[in-house]
N, CA, C and O atoms as a Tripos MOL2 file, in Angstrom:
@<TRIPOS>MOLECULE
protein
  320   319    80     0     0
PROTEIN
NO_CHARGES

@<TRIPOS>ATOM
      1 N          51.6680   93.6280  101.3490 N.3       1 MET1
      2 CA         51.0020   93.7190  100.7670 C.3       1 MET1
      3 C          49.5100   94.7320  100.1540 C.2       1 MET1
      4 O          48.5520   94.7890  100.9260 O.2       1 MET1
      5 N          49.4680   95.0400   99.5870 N.am      2 ARG2
      6 CA         48.5680   96.4790   99.3100 C.3       2 ARG2
      7 C          47.3440   96.1790   99.1000 C.2       2 ARG2
      8 O          47.2530   95.3200   98.2230 O.2       2 ARG2
      9 N          45.7980   96.6980   99.7580 N.am      3 GLN3
     10 CA         44.8380   96.0520   99.8770 C.3       3 GLN3
     11 C          44.1000   97.4380   99.0570 C.2       3 GLN3
     12 O          44.7090   98.4000   98.5880 O.2       3 GLN3
     13 N          42.9700   97.2610   99.0520 N.am      4 ALA4
     14 CA         41.9580   98.4440   98.7950 C.3       4 ALA4
     15 C          40.4780   98.3210   98.7130 C.2       4 ALA4
     16 O          40.1190   97.5260   97.8450 O.2       4 ALA4
     17 N          39.5530   98.8760   99.3620 N.am      5 ILE5
     18 CA         38.1890   98.8280   99.0990 C.3       5 ILE5
     19 C          37.4840   99.8000   98.2050 C.2       5 ILE5
     20 O          38.2180  100.7380   97.8920 O.2       5 ILE5
     21 N          36.5020   99.8440   97.7950 N.am      6 THR6
     22 CA         35.7920  100.5800   97.0100 C.3       6 THR6
     23 C          34.3310  101.1200   97.7050 C.2       6 THR6
     24 O          33.4180  100.2950   97.7510 O.2       6 THR6
     25 N          34.0640  102.6420   98.3060 N.am      7 ILE7
     26 CA         33.4040  102.6910   98.9040 C.3       7 ILE7
     27 C          32.2580  103.6700   97.5860 C.2       7 ILE7
     28 O          32.5240  104.1860   96.5010 O.2       7 ILE7
     29 N          31.0700  103.5580   98.3320 N.am      8 GLY8
     30 CA         30.3060  104.2280   96.9400 C.3       8 GLY8
     31 C          29.0250  105.3770   98.0110 C.2       8 GLY8
     32 O          28.8070  105.0620   99.1810 O.2       8 GLY8
     33 N          28.5430  106.2440   97.5760 N.am      9 TYR9
     34 CA         28.1600  107.2920   98.3630 C.3       9 TYR9
     35 C          26.6770  107.2410   97.6330 C.2       9 TYR9
     36 O          26.7610  107.6940   96.4920 O.2       9 TYR9
     37 N          25.1790  106.7610   98.0240 N.am     10 ARG10
     38 CA         24.1890  107.1320   97.4050 C.3      10 ARG10
     39 C          24.0420  108.4700   97.1100 C.2      10 ARG10
     40 O          24.7690  109.3290   97.6110 O.2      10 ARG10
     41 N          22.9100  108.7740   96.1200 N.am     11 HIS11
     42 CA         22.3310  109.8400   95.9410 C.3      11 HIS11
     43 C          21.4120  110.4700   96.5640 C.2      11 HIS11
     44 O          20.9590  111.5370   96.1520 O.2      11 HIS11
     45 N          20.9770  109.8230   97.7570 N.am     12 ASP12
     46 CA         20.0920  110.5180   98.4720 C.3      12 ASP12
     47 C          20.6690  110.6690   99.9670 C.2      12 ASP12
     48 O          20.0440  111.3470  100.7830 O.2      12 ASP12
     49 N          21.7900  110.0700  100.2890 N.am     13 LYS13
     50 CA         22.4690  109.8490  101.3870 C.3      13 LYS13
     51 C          23.9270  110.4090  101.1370 C.2      13 LYS13
     52 O          24.4370  110.4790  100.0190 O.2      13 LYS13
     53 N          24.6640  110.8820  102.5670 N.am     14 ASP14
     54 CA         25.9280  110.7420  103.0060 C.3      14 ASP14
     55 C          26.5730  109.8400  103.4720 C.2      14 ASP14
     56 O          27.7260  110.0330  103.8580 O.2      14 ASP14
     57 N          26.0900  108.8730  103.5290 N.am     15 VAL15
     58 CA         26.8500  107.4890  104.5550 C.3      15 VAL15
     59 C          27.3410  106.6360  103.5000 C.2      15 VAL15
     60 O          26.4790  106.1230  102.7880 O.2      15 VAL15
     61 N          28.3620  106.4210  103.2940 N.am     16 GLY16
     62 CA         29.2180  105.7200  102.4240 C.3      16 GLY16
     63 C          28.8390  104.2530  102.8370 C.2      16 GLY16
     64 O          28.4180  103.9610  103.9560 O.2      16 GLY16
     65 N          29.1020  103.0480  101.4510 N.am     17 GLU17
     66 CA         28.7820  101.7010  101.8960 C.3      17 GLU17
     67 C          29.7430  101.2870  101.0640 C.2      17 GLU17
     68 O          30.3370  102.0530  100.3050 O.2      17 GLU17
     69 N          30.0640   99.4690  101.1880 N.am     18 VAL18
     70 CA         31.8460   99.2720  100.8170 C.3      18 VAL18
     71 C          30.9200   98.7980   99.8120 C.2      18 VAL18
     72 O          29.8680   98.2710  100.1750 O.2      18 VAL18
     73 N          31.1900   98.9270   98.6300 N.am     19 ILE19
     74 CA         31.1990   98.1450   96.8970 C.3      19 ILE19
     75 C          31.9470   96.8240   97.2750 C.2      19 ILE19
     76 O          31.3620   95.7450   97.3710 O.2      19 ILE19
     77 N          33.2400   96.9890   97.4740 N.am     20 SER20
     78 CA         33.5100   96.0760   96.9380 C.3      20 SER20
     79 C          34.9310   96.5190   97.8600 C.2      20 SER20
     80 O          35.4030   97.5760   98.2790 O.2      20 SER20
     81 N          35.4900   94.3470   97.9330 N.am     21 GLY21
     82 CA         36.1630   94.9440  100.0560 C.3      21 GLY21
     83 C          37.6310   94.1920   99.2080 C.2      21 GLY21
     84 O          37.7550   94.0810   97.9890 O.2      21 GLY21
     85 N          38.5780   93.7700  100.2160 N.am     22 PRO22
     86 CA         40.0710   93.5950  100.2320 C.3      22 PRO22
     87 C          40.4550   92.2300   99.3930 C.2      22 PRO22
     88 O          41.6460   91.9610   99.2390 O.2      22 PRO22
     89 N          39.4000   91.3440   98.8340 N.am     23 ALA23
     90 CA         39.6900   90.4240   98.4200 C.3      23 ALA23
     91 C          40.0250   90.8520   96.9020 C.2      23 ALA23
     92 O          40.4920   89.9030   96.2710 O.2      23 ALA23
     93 N          39.9150   91.9330   96.2270 N.am     24 GLU24
     94 CA         39.7960   92.2180   94.6590 C.3      24 GLU24
     95 C          41.3190   93.2570   95.2100 C.2      24 GLU24
     96 O          41.4590   94.0730   96.1200 O.2      24 GLU24
     97 N          42.1690   92.7760   94.2530 N.am     25 LYS25
     98 CA         43.3000   93.3940   94.0570 C.3      25 LYS25
     99 C          42.9870   94.6970   93.7060 C.2      25 LYS25
    100 O          42.0940   94.7760   92.8620 O.2      25 LYS25
    101 N          43.5790   96.0220   94.2050 N.am     26 PRO26
    102 CA         43.6010   97.1690   93.9560 C.3      26 PRO26
    103 C          43.6280   98.0290   92.2060 C.2      26 PRO26
    104 O          43.0180   99.0010   91.7610 O.2      26 PRO26
    105 N          44.8110   96.9330   91.5180 N.am     27 GLY27
    106 CA         44.3420   97.1170   89.9430 C.3      27 GLY27
    107 C          42.6340   97.0960   89.4720 C.2      27 GLY27
    108 O          41.9190   97.9600   88.9650 O.2      27 GLY27
    109 N          42.3830   95.7020   89.8970 N.am     28 ALA28
    110 CA         41.0640   95.2880   89.4270 C.3      28 ALA28
    111 C          39.8300   96.6700   90.4490 C.2      28 ALA28
    112 O          38.6410   96.4450   90.2220 O.2      28 ALA28
    113 N          40.0240   97.5870   91.1710 N.am     29 HIS29
    114 CA         39.0940   98.5490   91.9730 C.3      29 HIS29
    115 C          39.1110   99.4470   91.2460 C.2      29 HIS29
    116 O          38.1660  100.1800   90.9560 O.2      29 HIS29
    117 N          40.8620   99.5150   90.6360 N.am     30 LYS30
    118 CA         40.6370  101.2340   89.7550 C.3      30 LYS30
    119 C          40.1740  100.6220   88.4310 C.2      30 LYS30
    120 O          39.2390  101.2650   87.9540 O.2      30 LYS30
    121 N          40.4900   99.7410   87.8140 N.am     31 ASP31
    122 CA         39.8910   99.0800   86.5310 C.3      31 ASP31
    123 C          38.0580   99.4350   86.2360 C.2      31 ASP31
    124 O          37.4570   99.8180   85.2320 O.2      31 ASP31
    125 N          37.6510   99.1260   87.4900 N.am     32 ALA32
    126 CA         35.9360   98.8930   87.0850 C.3      32 ALA32
    127 C          35.6250  100.1190   87.5840 C.2      32 ALA32
    128 O          34.5870  100.4270   86.9970 O.2      32 ALA32
    129 N          36.0060  101.2430   88.5350 N.am     33 LEU33
    130 CA         35.8860  102.5780   88.0760 C.3      33 LEU33
    131 C          36.3860  103.6920   87.6150 C.2      33 LEU33
    132 O          36.1610  104.8230   88.0440 O.2      33 LEU33
    133 N          37.4410  103.2190   86.2590 N.am     34 LYS34
    134 CA         37.1040  103.6960   85.0480 C.3      34 LYS34
    135 C          36.0690  103.2210   84.2790 C.2      34 LYS34
    136 O          35.1970  103.8230   83.6520 O.2      34 LYS34
    137 N          36.3090  101.9850   84.4300 N.am     35 GLU35
    138 CA         35.1970  101.5960   83.2640 C.3      35 GLU35
    139 C          33.9940  102.1160   83.6450 C.2      35 GLU35
    140 O          33.1620  101.9700   82.7500 O.2      35 GLU35
    141 N          33.3220  102.9820   85.1800 N.am     36 LEU36
    142 CA         31.9760  103.0860   85.3430 C.3      36 LEU36
    143 C          32.2620  104.8270   84.9680 C.2      36 LEU36
    144 O          31.4070  105.5840   84.5080 O.2      36 LEU36
    145 N          33.4440  105.1300   85.2470 N.am     37 GLY37
    146 CA         33.8170  106.6790   84.6550 C.3      37 GLY37
    147 C          33.5640  107.3400   83.6220 C.2      37 GLY37
    148 O          33.5670  108.5680   83.5350 O.2      37 GLY37
    149 N          33.2000  106.1310   82.3060 N.am     38 LYS38
    150 CA         32.7750  107.0070   80.8790 C.3      38 LYS38
    151 C          31.6690  107.3890   80.6710 C.2      38 LYS38
    152 O          31.3730  108.0310   79.6630 O.2      38 LYS38
    153 N          30.7170  107.0150   81.7330 N.am     39 SER39
    154 CA         29.4820  107.4670   81.6940 C.3      39 SER39
    155 C          29.6380  108.6080   82.8880 C.2      39 SER39
    156 O          30.5680  108.6070   83.6940 O.2      39 SER39
    157 N          28.5410  109.6040   82.8590 N.am     40 PRO40
    158 CA         28.3400  111.3360   83.5030 C.3      40 PRO40
    159 C          27.2510  110.3880   84.6150 C.2      40 PRO40
    160 O          27.3950  110.8000   85.7660 O.2      40 PRO40
    161 N          26.5230  109.5750   84.5440 N.am     41 THR41
    162 CA         25.7550  109.4320   85.3720 C.3      41 THR41
    163 C          25.5020  107.7570   85.4800 C.2      41 THR41
    164 O          25.5270  106.7880   84.7200 O.2      41 THR41
    165 N          25.2530  108.0270   86.8510 N.am     42 HIS42
    166 CA         24.6310  106.2510   87.6520 C.3      42 HIS42
    167 C          23.5200  106.6420   88.2130 C.2      42 HIS42
    168 O          23.0050  107.7550   88.3200 O.2      42 HIS42
    169 N          23.0370  105.0160   88.7540 N.am     43 PRO43
    170 CA         21.9090  105.3790   88.7420 C.3      43 PRO43
    171 C          21.2460  104.9420   90.5020 C.2      43 PRO43
    172 O          20.1220  105.1350   90.9650 O.2      43 PRO43
    173 N          22.4720  104.3090   91.1370 N.am     44 GLU44
    174 CA         22.1090  104.3140   92.3240 C.3      44 GLU44
    175 C          23.7080  105.4530   93.6380 C.2      44 GLU44
    176 O          23.7170  105.6220   94.8570 O.2      44 GLU44
    177 N          24.7590  105.9380   92.5080 N.am     45 PHE45
    178 CA         25.8330  106.4130   93.4370 C.3      45 PHE45
    179 C          26.0500  107.4540   92.9460 C.2      45 PHE45
    180 O          26.3910  107.4640   91.7630 O.2      45 PHE45
    181 N          25.8950  109.0660   93.8930 N.am     46 SER46
    182 CA         26.9280  109.8490   93.2860 C.3      46 SER46
    183 C          27.7160  110.3730   93.6760 C.2      46 SER46
    184 O          27.9630  111.5740   93.7870 O.2      46 SER46
    185 N          28.6030  108.7870   94.1410 N.am     47 ARG47
    186 CA         30.0580  109.0320   94.6530 C.3      47 ARG47
    187 C          30.4910  108.1200   95.1420 C.2      47 ARG47
    188 O          30.1900  107.4180   96.1080 O.2      47 ARG47
    189 N          31.8120  108.1530   93.8810 N.am     48 ILE48
    190 CA         32.5940  106.4400   94.3550 C.3      48 ILE48
    191 C          34.1230  106.5580   94.5970 C.2      48 ILE48
    192 O          34.8540  107.2310   93.8700 O.2      48 ILE48
    193 N          34.4960  105.9390   95.5410 N.am     49 GLU49
    194 CA         35.8950  105.9880   95.7070 C.3      49 GLU49
    195 C          36.7170  104.8620   96.0980 C.2      49 GLU49
    196 O          36.4020  104.0010   96.9200 O.2      49 GLU49
    197 N          37.7950  104.9380   95.4450 N.am     50 VAL50
    198 CA         38.9750  103.8730   95.9800 C.3      50 VAL50
    199 C          39.7830  104.1440   97.0120 C.2      50 VAL50
    200 O          40.4110  105.2020   96.9850 O.2      50 VAL50
    201 N          39.8790  103.5350   97.7610 N.am     51 TRP51
    202 CA         41.1930  103.5570   99.0960 C.3      51 TRP51
    203 C          41.6820  102.5570   99.3240 C.2      51 TRP51
    204 O          41.0980  101.5420   99.7040 O.2      51 TRP51
    205 N          42.9900  102.7090   99.1000 N.am     52 GLU52
    206 CA         44.6180  101.9820   99.4450 C.3      52 GLU52
    207 C          44.8840  102.0520  100.6480 C.2      52 GLU52
    208 O          44.8700  103.1840  101.1320 O.2      52 GLU52
    209 N          45.1790  101.0190  101.4480 N.am     53 SER53
    210 CA         45.8240  101.1260  102.1170 C.3      53 SER53
    211 C          47.2820  101.4740  102.5820 C.2      53 SER53
    212 O          48.1870  100.7680  102.1360 O.2      53 SER53
    213 N          47.5720  102.4460  103.3930 N.am     54 ASP54
    214 CA         48.8230  103.2580  103.8640 C.3      54 ASP54
    215 C          48.4600  104.6830  102.3060 C.2      54 ASP54
    216 O          49.1630  105.6520  102.0150 O.2      54 ASP54
    217 N          47.9530  104.5040  102.0540 N.am     55 MET55
    218 CA         47.6560  105.9060  101.3120 C.3      55 MET55
    219 C          46.8660  106.3950  101.1170 C.2      55 MET55
    220 O          46.8810  107.4990  100.5740 O.2      55 MET55
    221 N          45.6340  105.6690  101.5430 N.am     56 GLY56
    222 CA         44.0210  106.4540  101.4460 C.3      56 GLY56
    223 C          42.8980  107.3060  100.5920 C.2      56 GLY56
    224 O          42.5920  108.0860  101.4940 O.2      56 GLY56
    225 N          42.0930  107.6910   99.5080 N.am     57 ILE57
    226 CA         41.8640  107.7560   98.4330 C.3      57 ILE57
    227 C          42.5730  107.7620   97.5100 C.2      57 ILE57
    228 O          43.4520  108.6220   97.4650 O.2      57 ILE57
    229 N          42.4330  106.7790   96.4250 N.am     58 THR58
    230 CA         43.5170  106.9080   95.7310 C.3      58 THR58
    231 C          42.7390  107.1030   93.9420 C.2      58 THR58
    232 O          43.1200  107.0200   92.7750 O.2      58 THR58
    233 N          41.9260  107.2930   94.4290 N.am     59 MET59
    234 CA         40.6800  107.4770   92.9540 C.3      59 MET59
    235 C          39.0020  107.6830   93.3580 C.2      59 MET59
    236 O          38.1770  107.0260   93.9940 O.2      59 MET59
    237 N          39.0020  108.7860   92.7210 N.am     60 PHE60
    238 CA         37.3390  108.7970   92.6050 C.3      60 PHE60
    239 C          36.4520  109.8110   91.7340 C.2      60 PHE60
    240 O          36.8720  110.8810   91.2930 O.2      60 PHE60
    241 N          35.2250  109.3270   91.5670 N.am     61 ARG61
    242 CA         34.3460  109.8560   90.3210 C.3      61 ARG61
    243 C          32.9060  110.5720   90.9820 C.2      61 ARG61
    244 O          32.1230  109.9960   91.7370 O.2      61 ARG61
    245 N          32.8210  111.6220   90.6080 N.am     62 LYS62
    246 CA         31.2400  112.0700   90.9310 C.3      62 LYS62
    247 C          30.4200  111.6560   90.0680 C.2      62 LYS62
    248 O          30.8420  111.7690   88.9170 O.2      62 LYS62
    249 N          29.0890  111.0810   90.2060 N.am     63 PHE63
    250 CA         28.1080  111.3600   88.8840 C.3      63 PHE63
    251 C          27.0760  111.9520   89.3440 C.2      63 PHE63
    252 O          26.8930  112.4140   90.4700 O.2      63 PHE63
    253 N          26.2440  111.9260   88.2430 N.am     64 GLU64
    254 CA         24.6870  112.9550   88.5200 C.3      64 GLU64
    255 C          24.0430  111.4950   88.5330 C.2      64 GLU64
    256 O          24.5910  110.4140   88.3180 O.2      64 GLU64
    257 N          22.7880  111.7720   88.8330 N.am     65 ALA65
    258 CA         21.9980  111.1540   89.1970 C.3      65 ALA65
    259 C          20.8780  110.6900   87.6570 C.2      65 ALA65
    260 O          20.0550  111.5960   87.5300 O.2      65 ALA65
    261 N          20.6550  109.4700   86.4390 N.am     66 PRO66
    262 CA         20.2790  109.8000   85.3280 C.3      66 PRO66
    263 C          18.9950  110.2540   85.1910 C.2      66 PRO66
    264 O          18.6650  110.1010   84.0150 O.2      66 PRO66
    265 N          18.1790  110.7040   85.7920 N.am     67 ASP67
    266 CA         16.7180  111.3760   85.9390 C.3      67 ASP67
    267 C          16.7600  112.6120   86.2700 C.2      67 ASP67
    268 O          15.6040  112.9990   86.4360 O.2      67 ASP67
    269 N          17.8730  113.8320   86.5390 N.am     68 LYS68
    270 CA         18.8440  114.9930   86.8160 C.3      68 LYS68
    271 C          18.5690  115.6110   85.3690 C.2      68 LYS68
    272 O          18.7240  114.8680   84.3990 O.2      68 LYS68
    273 N          18.0970  117.1740   85.1420 N.am     69 PRO69
    274 CA         17.8260  117.3100   83.4980 C.3      69 PRO69
    275 C          19.3490  118.0540   83.3690 C.2      69 PRO69
    276 O          20.0590  118.5460   84.2450 O.2      69 PRO69
    277 N          19.4810  117.9680   82.3800 N.am     70 VAL70
    278 CA         21.0890  118.2780   82.0010 C.3      70 VAL70
    279 C          21.0210  119.4460   82.0490 C.2      70 VAL70
    280 O          20.2080  119.7870   81.1890 O.2      70 VAL70
    281 N          21.4500  120.3880   82.6200 N.am     71 PRO71
    282 CA         22.1720  121.8980   82.6380 C.3      71 PRO71
    283 C          21.9320  122.5230   81.3360 C.2      71 PRO71
    284 O          22.7480  121.8730   80.6830 O.2      71 PRO71
    285 N          21.3660  123.3650   80.4500 N.am     72 VAL72
    286 CA         21.1220  124.4740   79.3670 C.3      72 VAL72
    287 C          21.9740  125.5720   79.4440 C.2      72 VAL72
    288 O          21.9900  126.3300   80.4140 O.2      72 VAL72
    289 N          22.4330  125.6490   78.8090 N.am     73 ASN73
    290 CA         23.7220  127.1980   78.5120 C.3      73 ASN73
    291 C          22.6610  128.0460   78.3010 C.2      73 ASN73
    292 O          21.8830  127.7960   77.3800 O.2      73 ASN73
    293 N          22.4540  129.3020   79.2160 N.am     74 LYS74
    294 CA         21.7280  130.2970   78.9660 C.3      74 LYS74
    295 C          21.6400  131.1420   77.1050 C.2      74 LYS74
    296 O          20.5980  131.5680   76.6070 O.2      74 LYS74
    297 N          22.8250  131.1680   76.5280 N.am     75 ARG75
    298 CA         23.0400  131.5970   74.9840 C.3      75 ARG75
    299 C          22.3240  130.6520   74.3030 C.2      75 ARG75
    300 O          22.2410  131.1170   73.1660 O.2      75 ARG75
    301 N          21.7310  129.5490   74.3280 N.am     76 PHE76
    302 CA         21.3300  128.8820   73.5990 C.3      76 PHE76
    303 C          19.6370  128.5370   73.9660 C.2      76 PHE76
    304 O          19.0010  127.7950   73.2170 O.2      76 PHE76
    305 N          19.3200  128.8480   74.5770 N.am     77 ALA77
    306 CA         17.9340  128.0880   75.3770 C.3      77 ALA77
    307 C          17.0010  129.3320   74.5850 C.2      77 ALA77
    308 O          17.1480  130.5040   74.2360 O.2      77 ALA77
    309 N          16.0570  128.3670   74.5530 N.am     78 VAL78
    310 CA         15.1060  129.2190   73.6240 C.3      78 VAL78
    311 C          14.3290  129.6910   74.4060 C.2      78 VAL78
    312 O          14.2380  128.9790   75.4060 O.2      78 VAL78
    313 N          13.5790  130.7500   74.4420 N.am     79 THR79
    314 CA         12.6900  131.6890   74.8860 C.3      79 THR79
    315 C          11.4120  132.2950   74.1600 C.2      79 THR79
    316 O          11.5560  132.8120   73.0520 O.2      79 THR79
    317 N          10.2930  132.2460   74.7060 N.am     80 LYS80
    318 CA          9.2630  132.6490   74.0600 C.3      80 LYS80
    319 C           8.7060  134.2050   74.3420 C.2      80 LYS80
    320 O           7.7180  134.6260   73.7390 O.2      80 LYS80
@<TRIPOS>BOND
     1     1     2 1
     2     2     3 1
     3     3     4 2
     4     3     5 am
     5     5     6 1
     6     6     7 1
     7     7     8 2
     8     7     9 am
     9     9    10 1
    10    10    11 1
    11    11    12 2
    12    11    13 am
    13    13    14 1
    14    14    15 1
    15    15    16 2
    16    15    17 am
    17    17    18 1
    18    18    19 1
    19    19    20 2
    20    19    21 am
    21    21    22 1
    22    22    23 1
    23    23    24 2
    24    23    25 am
    25    25    26 1
    26    26    27 1
    27    27    28 2
    28    27    29 am
    29    29    30 1
    30    30    31 1
    31    31    32 2
    32    31    33 am
    33    33    34 1
    34    34    35 1
    35    35    36 2
    36    35    37 am
    37    37    38 1
    38    38    39 1
    39    39    40 2
    40    39    41 am
    41    41    42 1
    42    42    43 1
    43    43    44 2
    44    43    45 am
    45    45    46 1
    46    46    47 1
    47    47    48 2
    48    47    49 am
    49    49    50 1
    50    50    51 1
    51    51    52 2
    52    51    53 am
    53    53    54 1
    54    54    55 1
    55    55    56 2
    56    55    57 am
    57    57    58 1
    58    58    59 1
    59    59    60 2
    60    59    61 am
    61    61    62 1
    62    62    63 1
    63    63    64 2
    64    63    65 am
    65    65    66 1
    66    66    67 1
    67    67    68 2
    68    67    69 am
    69    69    70 1
    70    70    71 1
    71    71    72 2
    72    71    73 am
    73    73    74 1
    74    74    75 1
    75    75    76 2
    76    75    77 am
    77    77    78 1
    78    78    79 1
    79    79    80 2
    80    79    81 am
    81    81    82 1
    82    82    83 1
    83    83    84 2
    84    83    85 am
    85    85    86 1
    86    86    87 1
    87    87    88 2
    88    87    89 am
    89    89    90 1
    90    90    91 1
    91    91    92 2
    92    91    93 am
    93    93    94 1
    94    94    95 1
    95    95    96 2
    96    95    97 am
    97    97    98 1
    98    98    99 1
    99    99   100 2
   100    99   101 am
   101   101   102 1
   102   102   103 1
   103   103   104 2
   104   103   105 am
   105   105   106 1
   106   106   107 1
   107   107   108 2
   108   107   109 am
   109   109   110 1
   110   110   111 1
   111   111   112 2
   112   111   113 am
   113   113   114 1
   114   114   115 1
   115   115   116 2
   116   115   117 am
   117   117   118 1
   118   118   119 1
   119   119   120 2
   120   119   121 am
   121   121   122 1
   122   122   123 1
   123   123   124 2
   124   123   125 am
   125   125   126 1
   126   126   127 1
   127   127   128 2
   128   127   129 am
   129   129   130 1
   130   130   131 1
   131   131   132 2
   132   131   133 am
   133   133   134 1
   134   134   135 1
   135   135   136 2
   136   135   137 am
   137   137   138 1
   138   138   139 1
   139   139   140 2
   140   139   141 am
   141   141   142 1
   142   142   143 1
   143   143   144 2
   144   143   145 am
   145   145   146 1
   146   146   147 1
   147   147   148 2
   148   147   149 am
   149   149   150 1
   150   150   151 1
   151   151   152 2
   152   151   153 am
   153   153   154 1
   154   154   155 1
   155   155   156 2
   156   155   157 am
   157   157   158 1
   158   158   159 1
   159   159   160 2
   160   159   161 am
   161   161   162 1
   162   162   163 1
   163   163   164 2
   164   163   165 am
   165   165   166 1
   166   166   167 1
   167   167   168 2
   168   167   169 am
   169   169   170 1
   170   170   171 1
   171   171   172 2
   172   171   173 am
   173   173   174 1
   174   174   175 1
   175   175   176 2
   176   175   177 am
   177   177   178 1
   178   178   179 1
   179   179   180 2
   180   179   181 am
   181   181   182 1
   182   182   183 1
   183   183   184 2
   184   183   185 am
   185   185   186 1
   186   186   187 1
   187   187   188 2
   188   187   189 am
   189   189   190 1
   190   190   191 1
   191   191   192 2
   192   191   193 am
   193   193   194 1
   194   194   195 1
   195   195   196 2
   196   195   197 am
   197   197   198 1
   198   198   199 1
   199   199   200 2
   200   199   201 am
   201   201   202 1
   202   202   203 1
   203   203   204 2
   204   203   205 am
   205   205   206 1
   206   206   207 1
   207   207   208 2
   208   207   209 am
   209   209   210 1
   210   210   211 1
   211   211   212 2
   212   211   213 am
   213   213   214 1
   214   214   215 1
   215   215   216 2
   216   215   217 am
   217   217   218 1
   218   218   219 1
   219   219   220 2
   220   219   221 am
   221   221   222 1
   222   222   223 1
   223   223   224 2
   224   223   225 am
   225   225   226 1
   226   226   227 1
   227   227   228 2
   228   227   229 am
   229   229   230 1
   230   230   231 1
   231   231   232 2
   232   231   233 am
   233   233   234 1
   234   234   235 1
   235   235   236 2
   236   235   237 am
   237   237   238 1
   238   238   239 1
   239   239   240 2
   240   239   241 am
   241   241   242 1
   242   242   243 1
   243   243   244 2
   244   243   245 am
   245   245   246 1
   246   246   247 1
   247   247   248 2
   248   247   249 am
   249   249   250 1
   250   250   251 1
   251   251   252 2
   252   251   253 am
   253   253   254 1
   254   254   255 1
   255   255   256 2
   256   255   257 am
   257   257   258 1
   258   258   259 1
   259   259   260 2
   260   259   261 am
   261   261   262 1
   262   262   263 1
   263   263   264 2
   264   263   265 am
   265   265   266 1
   266   266   267 1
   267   267   268 2
   268   267   269 am
   269   269   270 1
   270   270   271 1
   271   271   272 2
   272   271   273 am
   273   273   274 1
   274   274   275 1
   275   275   276 2
   276   275   277 am
   277   277   278 1
   278   278   279 1
   279   279   280 2
   280   279   281 am
   281   281   282 1
   282   282   283 1
   283   283   284 2
   284   283   285 am
   285   285   286 1
   286   286   287 1
   287   287   288 2
   288   287   289 am
   289   289   290 1
   290   290   291 1
   291   291   292 2
   292   291   293 am
   293   293   294 1
   294   294   295 1
   295   295   296 2
   296   295   297 am
   297   297   298 1
   298   298   299 1
   299   299   300 2
   300   299   301 am
   301   301   302 1
   302   302   303 1
   303   303   304 2
   304   303   305 am
   305   305   306 1
   306   306   307 1
   307   307   308 2
   308   307   309 am
   309   309   310 1
   310   310   311 1
   311   311   312 2
   312   311   313 am
   313   313   314 1
   314   314   315 1
   315   315   316 2
   316   315   317 am
   317   317   318 1
   318   318   319 1
   319   319   320 2
@<TRIPOS>SUBSTRUCTURE
     1 MET1         2 RESIDUE 1 A MET
     2 ARG2         6 RESIDUE 1 A ARG
     3 GLN3        10 RESIDUE 1 A GLN
     4 ALA4        14 RESIDUE 1 A ALA
     5 ILE5        18 RESIDUE 1 A ILE
     6 THR6        22 RESIDUE 1 A THR
     7 ILE7        26 RESIDUE 1 A ILE
     8 GLY8        30 RESIDUE 1 A GLY
     9 TYR9        34 RESIDUE 1 A TYR
    10 ARG10       38 RESIDUE 1 A ARG
    11 HIS11       42 RESIDUE 1 A HIS
    12 ASP12       46 RESIDUE 1 A ASP
    13 LYS13       50 RESIDUE 1 A LYS
    14 ASP14       54 RESIDUE 1 A ASP
    15 VAL15       58 RESIDUE 1 A VAL
    16 GLY16       62 RESIDUE 1 A GLY
    17 GLU17       66 RESIDUE 1 A GLU
    18 VAL18       70 RESIDUE 1 A VAL
    19 ILE19       74 RESIDUE 1 A ILE
    20 SER20       78 RESIDUE 1 A SER
    21 GLY21       82 RESIDUE 1 A GLY
    22 PRO22       86 RESIDUE 1 A PRO
    23 ALA23       90 RESIDUE 1 A ALA
    24 GLU24       94 RESIDUE 1 A GLU
    25 LYS25       98 RESIDUE 1 A LYS
    26 PRO26      102 RESIDUE 1 A PRO
    27 GLY27      106 RESIDUE 1 A GLY
    28 ALA28      110 RESIDUE 1 A ALA
    29 HIS29      114 RESIDUE 1 A HIS
    30 LYS30      118 RESIDUE 1 A LYS
    31 ASP31      122 RESIDUE 1 A ASP
    32 ALA32      126 RESIDUE 1 A ALA
    33 LEU33      130 RESIDUE 1 A LEU
    34 LYS34      134 RESIDUE 1 A LYS
    35 GLU35      138 RESIDUE 1 A GLU
    36 LEU36      142 RESIDUE 1 A LEU
    37 GLY37      146 RESIDUE 1 A GLY
    38 LYS38      150 RESIDUE 1 A LYS
    39 SER39      154 RESIDUE 1 A SER
    40 PRO40      158 RESIDUE 1 A PRO
    41 THR41      162 RESIDUE 1 A THR
    42 HIS42      166 RESIDUE 1 A HIS
    43 PRO43      170 RESIDUE 1 A PRO
    44 GLU44      174 RESIDUE 1 A GLU
    45 PHE45      178 RESIDUE 1 A PHE
    46 SER46      182 RESIDUE 1 A SER
    47 ARG47      186 RESIDUE 1 A ARG
    48 ILE48      190 RESIDUE 1 A ILE
    49 GLU49      194 RESIDUE 1 A GLU
    50 VAL50      198 RESIDUE 1 A VAL
    51 TRP51      202 RESIDUE 1 A TRP
    52 GLU52      206 RESIDUE 1 A GLU
    53 SER53      210 RESIDUE 1 A SER
    54 ASP54      214 RESIDUE 1 A ASP
    55 MET55      218 RESIDUE 1 A MET
    56 GLY56      222 RESIDUE 1 A GLY
    57 ILE57      226 RESIDUE 1 A ILE
    58 THR58      230 RESIDUE 1 A THR
    59 MET59      234 RESIDUE 1 A MET
    60 PHE60      238 RESIDUE 1 A PHE
    61 ARG61      242 RESIDUE 1 A ARG
    62 LYS62      246 RESIDUE 1 A LYS
    63 PHE63      250 RESIDUE 1 A PHE
    64 GLU64      254 RESIDUE 1 A GLU
    65 ALA65      258 RESIDUE 1 A ALA
    66 PRO66      262 RESIDUE 1 A PRO
    67 ASP67      266 RESIDUE 1 A ASP
    68 LYS68      270 RESIDUE 1 A LYS
    69 PRO69      274 RESIDUE 1 A PRO
    70 VAL70      278 RESIDUE 1 A VAL
    71 PRO71      282 RESIDUE 1 A PRO
    72 VAL72      286 RESIDUE 1 A VAL
    73 ASN73      290 RESIDUE 1 A ASN
    74 LYS74      294 RESIDUE 1 A LYS
    75 ARG75      298 RESIDUE 1 A ARG
    76 PHE76      302 RESIDUE 1 A PHE
    77 ALA77      306 RESIDUE 1 A ALA
    78 VAL78      310 RESIDUE 1 A VAL
    79 THR79      314 RESIDUE 1 A THR
    80 LYS80      318 RESIDUE 1 A LYS
């Protein structure tokens, strides 16, 4: 039987922590990450990974911090 865990990396740390354990089915982990992936920002995590047994990382998403300014294309920047 396949198992999966979801690991999150906080914006200010490089150490991962388990967000969801093997009690959930692998499909539930992926569905939850797909839902989170609809937004480019996440308040807590900079990267979230789904790991499956015998497969390693099967899915991941990177997120920006919500308070981080959005980069402006230099061609459209207003200068004074």
